N, C-alpha and C positions, 0 to 999 in steps of 0.2 A: 844489696837492697837499700832503699831510701829510706832514712830514720829521721823524724822530725827532733829538733834541737830546742828544748825548753829555753836554753839560755839565749837563743837567738829569737824567741817568740814565735817559733814555727808551729802553724797548725796548718796541715794540708787539706785543701777541699776535695771531698770524695764523693760528693752528692751530684750525678750528672744532670739532675733536673736544674739546679743551680747554675752549673756550667752553661746549659742551653739559654737560659735567661741572660746570662753575661753576654754570649754570643749574639744573641737577638738584639740586645740594645747597643752593643758595640757598633752594629750596623756596618760591618766592613766591606769594602771592595777590593778587587785586586790591584787597585791602583794605590792602596794604602799601606802605610807602614805601622806596626803596632810596637809600642814600648812597653813590654811586660816588666813589671816590678815584682819579683819573689815569683819565680815560675815553679818552686816547689818540686813535684815528682815530673812535672812537664806536661800533665793531662790536659790542662788548658791550653798550653802552649801548642800542642800538635793541633788542636781545633782551629786555634788562630791562624796557624800556617796554612791550613785548607782554604782560609778565607781571604787572608791579605797577601800582599805582594811580598812582604818582609815582615819578619818578627825580631826584635832585638830584645833579648831575655836577660836582666840584670839580676845576678844572684850573689848575695852576700857570702854564702857558705862556701867555701872553697871546694871542700869535697863533693858537695851537691853539683856545684857548677861543673865538675869536671866529669862527673857521671852522666849528667845530662848532655854535655857536648859529645862524649862517647856514644850515648845512645842515638842522637840523632844522625851523627855521622854514620854509625852502623846502619840505620834504617834509611839512609839515603834522603833524608829530608834536608835539602840545600837552602831553604829560604829563612833558616833560623840562625841566629848568632847569638851564642851564649857568652855573656862577659861576666867575668867574676869581679865584683866589686860592690861599693856603697853607692847607691844612685844619688846620695845626697853630695858625693864628691865630685860629680861632673856638673859642670854648667849646662843649662837650657840649650844652648848653642851647640856644645858637644853632643848633646843628646839627639838634637835635631840633624847634626851632621851625619851620626851614625844611621839615621833613618832616610838620609839624603834629601831632607827637608821637612815637610811637616809630618805631624805624628799624632797618633791616637794612645793615650795611656790606658792600660788595663792593669789591675794591680790587687792582690790579695797580700797587702803588706803588713808587717808586724806592726801591732796596734801602737806601739809605743814611739813609732816614728810617723803616725799619721798626720799631725799637725804640722811637722816639718815638710811633708811630701806636698800636703796642701798649699802651704805658703810658697814652696818653691815653683809649683806649676801655675798657681793662680796670680802671683804678683812678678814672677821672673819673665823673661823673654828670650826667646819666643816661647809662646804658650802652646800648649796641644790644642788640636781642634775640639777634642771632648775626653772626657774621663770616666771610665766605668771602675768603681772603686769598691773593695770589700771593707768596710770600716765597722767599728763597735756600733751597736744600734744605739746606744746613748749618744755618740758622736753624731750619727745620722739625725737623731732627734734634734740636737743643737744646731745641725747644719739647716735644717727645714723647719726651725722654729717660727711661730708667728708673732707680731708686735705683742707686747707684754711680757713675752717670754724669751725675747731675743738676747743675743749676746754678740760680741764682736765677730765670733765664727760665723754665726748666722748671717750677719749684715755682709761680712765680706764675700762669703760664698754666694749670696743671693744677688749681691750687686754685679759680680763678675761672671756669674753663669746662670743659665736656666736649670735649676736642680731638682731633681725628682728620684723618690725611693722606688726601685725596681721591685724589691722584695726583702722581707726579714728573713734570716737564715738561722736555724737552730743549731745549737753545739754539736747535735749528733750528725751534722753534715761535714765534720771536720774529723780529721785524725791527727794527733789525740785531741779528745774534745776541749774546748775552752771552757771557762767558767760563765761566759757572758753570750747573750744572743749578738748575732751580726745583722748588718744591713748592707745590702748592694744599692748603690747609688749612682745615678747618671748625672753628670756634670757637662753641659754643653756651654763652652766657653764663648762669651761675648767679645766683639772688638775691644782692644784696648782702648781705653779713655782717661784722660788726664783728670776730668770732673770726677769720674769714678773713684780714682785712686785718691783725691782729695776727699771724698766722701769717707772713704774707708779710714783715711788718717784721722779726720774729725770724730768717727765712730770709736777710734782708738782712744782717743781724748776723753770722749764722752763716757766711755765704759770704765774709765780708770777708778771712778767712784761711783758705783751704780746708785747709791742711795741720794746722792746729792742732785740737786737740780740741775739740768744740763747746762745753763749758763754759767754755773761755777766751775765746771770742768774745762770750758773753751776760752781760748787765749784772745777773746774779743770783748768789747765793752758791754756790760750787762744789757744796756737798753738794744744794742745793735742785735744781739744775740736773740733777746725776747721778741723783738720786731720781727725778726726772721721767722722764729718759730709761730707767731701768730699769722704769718702771711703764709705758712705752710699747713695752716690749719691745725695746729696745735696750741695748747694753753701755755702761756708764759713759764709756768712752774714745771714743765714736762721733765721727765728723767729719760736717759738713753734708751733703756729697754722698751719704752712706750712708742718709739719711731719705726715706721717701716721702712725697708730699704730705699724706696722711692722718697720718703721724706728726708733721708739722709742726703739724697742725691740732690733734693731741692734746696736744703739747707746750705750744702756746700756751694751750690750755685750763687747763693746770695750772700755768704760770708767771704767767700775767698776770691 
């Protein structure tokens, strides 16, 4: 019997209605490969296997990975590959190779590695075509924040993807129940762009001291930054959290 291990941050999704929403927005076809991170009991994995050409499921828990592999072999499901390991230890190129090229990420990942997983797939290369992720609701709120409430995470996510919330998920949808609400988010990745990466880099500098006026955080002459801000439709005294992702992009185009 598969049991969640709290020390690994495991909470198994048991709500079939949430599974259905994940499958709907993953929007899979028989020519696509899914990289599933944290397959858990394999309930979602089985549904993914019905829709995709191949599922590569990476499970950190050795005992769980072994049991999943045995179950899929016993049931004659041949298009699922269970890999025991830490997804963060594989390069994006290695993961793409496992899928035979392009891939879609579906993940109910331990929340303590959410930031690292996002950074890996949003800034690394090659990138997935899209991602359907279960994250803490608080993290989803930050990812989808609007100007005046934005942080580096929201700027980085919104510049690199078309991001949307699919649904909020209550603790009762998991076993064992987590202490917090969760959200399923869809991230449709945009083509890689040097200008976007420069904008994210600038945002990282800008958010280093949120209370300071932006020109004080950027490594450019004061007048140059303030003129760029004004030409972007902002006041000279603007702070990082006041800029929209598009304004960060325009600022990068003017400064870099």
